[in-house]
N, C-alpha and C positions, 0 to 999 in steps of 0.2 A: 214857028218853030224854033228858033232861037229862044225863046223867052220860056217857053217850056224845058227846052232841053236844060235852061241856066235853074229853072225852078227844080226840076227832076236832079240834076247832078248838085244839089243842095239839099233835095229832102235824102237823098241815099249819103254824103258824108254823113247827115246827121245822123242817119238811121247805123253806120257803121260806128259812129262815137257811143250811142249809145250802147249798141252791141258789144262793144270794148269795154266798159265799164260794168255792163251789166251782171260779167260775173261776180263781182266785187260788192255791189249794192243791192239788185235784187234778191227779193226774199226767198228763204226758201219754200218750197212746194209741197213737201211732205217732211214726217215726223224724221223719217233717216233720214234727209239733207241735210234738217236743223241740228236731230243730236249729233251728226258729223261734223257740222258748221262751228258748235260752239266746242268739239273735244271732247264731252264729257256726258255719260246717261245719268238721269236721277233714276235711280229706283228702291223702291218699297219693299220691306221685309219688314221682318217682328223684331226688334232686338233680345228676346228672351225666349227664343227657340231651339235651344240644343238638343242635337249637334247641328240643326239649318245654320241656322244664322244667333247669332248671341256677339255683346260686344266682350271687346278680347278686355282681358284683363290688366293693367299699364300700359293700355294702347296707345300707340301716339301717329296723332293723323300725319299724313303723310306729305313728305319734305315738298314743295314744287305742287304741289297738288293743283286742280284745276276746278275741282267741286269747291259749290260754292261752302261759306262760313258755316252754313247753319245744316251743312249734309255732312255726314260721315265718310269717311275714305275705308279703305282694305286695310289699313294700318291700327285701324280702332274697332273691324269687325272680324269676325272668322266665323265659318263651316260650311255647309256642304253646298247651300246656295250662294252662299257668300261666294267662293269659288267659285262654280257656275256664273256668277254672274261675271265674274273675272273670266272667265272663257270668252264668254258669248259678246263681251265688251272688246276684248281684245280680237273678236274675228270682227269685230263693226272698225276696227280701229278709234276707238276712245276710253278716255276713263273712267271706270264706274264708281255712282257716287251714291251712299245710299240713304231712305228718307227713313221713316219709323211712324207714319199715319193707325191711328185704329185698325183692326184689321175688318171691321164691320165698314170702313167708309172705304174702302180699298175695294172687296167685293161686291161694294153696290154699283161700283163705277162713274163717270161722272167726274173726274179727277179736276175737273176744270183746270188740265193742265201743270199742274201743282209736280208730277214728275211726271216721267217717261214710261215707266212699264214695271210690271212688280214679277218679283221672284224670289218668291216667299211661301213655296209649295203649294199650289192654289191647285184643287183638284176639280175638272173640269166636269161642271154639273148643266144640266138646263139653264137653270135658275138663272146662272151667272154668263151663260153665251147671250143672253140680251142683251149685257149691257159693256160684252167683254170678247176681245178676239183673244184665240188661244193660239198659239205651235202646238207645236208637236211633245208629248209629254220628254219627260229628262227624266223621270223615275218613276216609280209606281212602289205603294207602300202598305201595310196592311194596317186598318184601324183596329185597336184595340182597346177593351176595355180594362181598366188597372183599379184597385182597392190597397186602403189600407192594412195592411199585415194583419193588425187586430180586430177588422170589421167581421172576420165569420164571412167574407162575401166568397165562395166556390165555383162561383156560375155564372154567367149573365141571366138564368132565371131566376137568383135569388135579390136580384136587383129589384124587381118586380113589386112595384107598391112605394119603391125609396128614393130619395133626392136624389139628382147623378151631374155630376158638374162638367160641363164641357164649355168652351173658348166661344164667346159672342159671335156669332155669323158664319163658323165654321160648319163642315159638313157632321163633323157630331153633332150636332147642335140638329141638325137636321134631319140624323140620321134616327135620335131618340122621336124629335115630333111627326117621324112617319114620310119625311116628306123627299125626302135622297133622291135626287132626279141627275142617274147613275145608272148604266146597262144592267137590267134585273141583274144577271151572269156574274157581276162584281158584289152583289150582297149574298153574300153569307149568313147571315142570319139576320132575324126579325128584331127590332127593337123591345125591350122587358114593357109587361103591360105597365098602366098605371104609374108610369114613372113622372115625378117633378123636375123637369128642366131646371139646374144652378147657372146660368150664365155670367163668366165671368171673364174680364176683359181681353185675356188673351189664355191656349191651352194652359200654359206652365203653372199658372195664377192658382189649378185646382190642384197639384200637387204641393207647391207650397204650402198650400195653406192647410192641408193635412198635415203639413209639418209641423208645422207654427202650431197646430193644437184646436184648428176649427173641428168643430162636429155635426154642424147642421148638412155634410155627406160625408160620405166615408170615400165615393168611386168617381170614378173620370173617365170620360173615354176621350182618347188623343190617337198620334201618330206607335206603331209600335216602336219605331227607333226613339222616339223620343220616351219612352217607358223604361225601355231599356238603358237611356241614357240618365233617366230619376234613379234607375235601379242601382247602375253604375256610380253614381253621385253621392249615392247612400241615404233618399229618401224612404223610409219607411211604405210603402209601396208595394205590389204585387203582381203580376199580368191574373187576369180574369177568364179563363177558359179560350178558344180560339178565336183569333181573327173579325172580325165582324164583316165586313166588306173592303176592298180594295180599293184604294184613292191612284186615281191616272194623274199627275200631278206635272203642272205645266206653266208657262213664263206667260204671262196677261198682258191687253194694252186693252187700254179702255178705249172705246169705239168711239166716246164725243169728243174725241181729238182733237183741234180746230184742222189740223191738217191732215191729210191722207195716211192710214196707217198699215197699205196692204207690203209695199214696199219692207217695212221694217217688221212687219209679221212675218214675212217671206226669207229676211235675212237671219231674223233671230231661230226662224225652224230649221234652214238652211245647216244655222254655227250648232245647232242641238244634234240634226243628223250627223254632222263630220264628227262632235265629239263622239256618239254614240258608237260610227267605225271604227276612228282610230284607238279608245279602249278609255279616254278621258274620264268619263262618266263615270266607268267600271270603278279605274284607280282611286276616282275620287267618292264613291260608292264604298269602298275596303276603308279608305281612310279613314273617313265619318261615322262608318257605320258596322264593320268590321264584316261587312256581309253587300254582295253587288245585287243590288233594287231595282237597276235600270234596264231589267229586262220583265216584260207583260207576265205577268202571275193569273 
């Protein structure tokens, strides 16, 4: 009995030592714990999507930033999505850091743990939900057709048989192709008939190409908020007709993260819900869009 007691005591001592050291050396078991442990969150979005996200003119990296050297800080980016990212990061207790992979790579999922989440005005669709988890929506925008001022296009029907530009991998592309996986009640207009889709890297490449003199298309589809920004920036474009569908926009998290994402998804949803409740999202929307787009339409 004495020998067994000694062995048991040694085992207990070893267990206590391991337990005491475990907090410092044990690997995190959830994506949330991993993010909080390192003190920053890698967030993907589009650096050419004003007013949601854009590189700051004369932006400078935040002093003392924890962000990796190849990631951007809030000192280098600005916009509605950037401010939302800062808000949810604060709720988690970490610094937001931004990376800018191609949109098609973000929406496809299987990120290989290269970044943690996407806050890039992503619409929730049935196809995307196969690879990505989504939080509650943080805002809602109308999808809008726009065209060059001198194109003579005054209605969506005028686009029949014409080329139309969109950002690759966007719901605007899916709408034109008749494959938009959102609730039918959110779709306000069918796509024009017999159009040819011109897919560019980002939405903003479309109006910027029109302004630069490109002539193989004269119309494009994007968020109404982006068209408003294009017009405000002096690009030679106009809105065409009423909005064609409503986008429910949320934070996206890759389902293939090696660590469990359930607590991260819930924590982000809780942060968004709180920002809705205390008026933070409304205030940010008014600042960047001049309208409250945070209410379901």
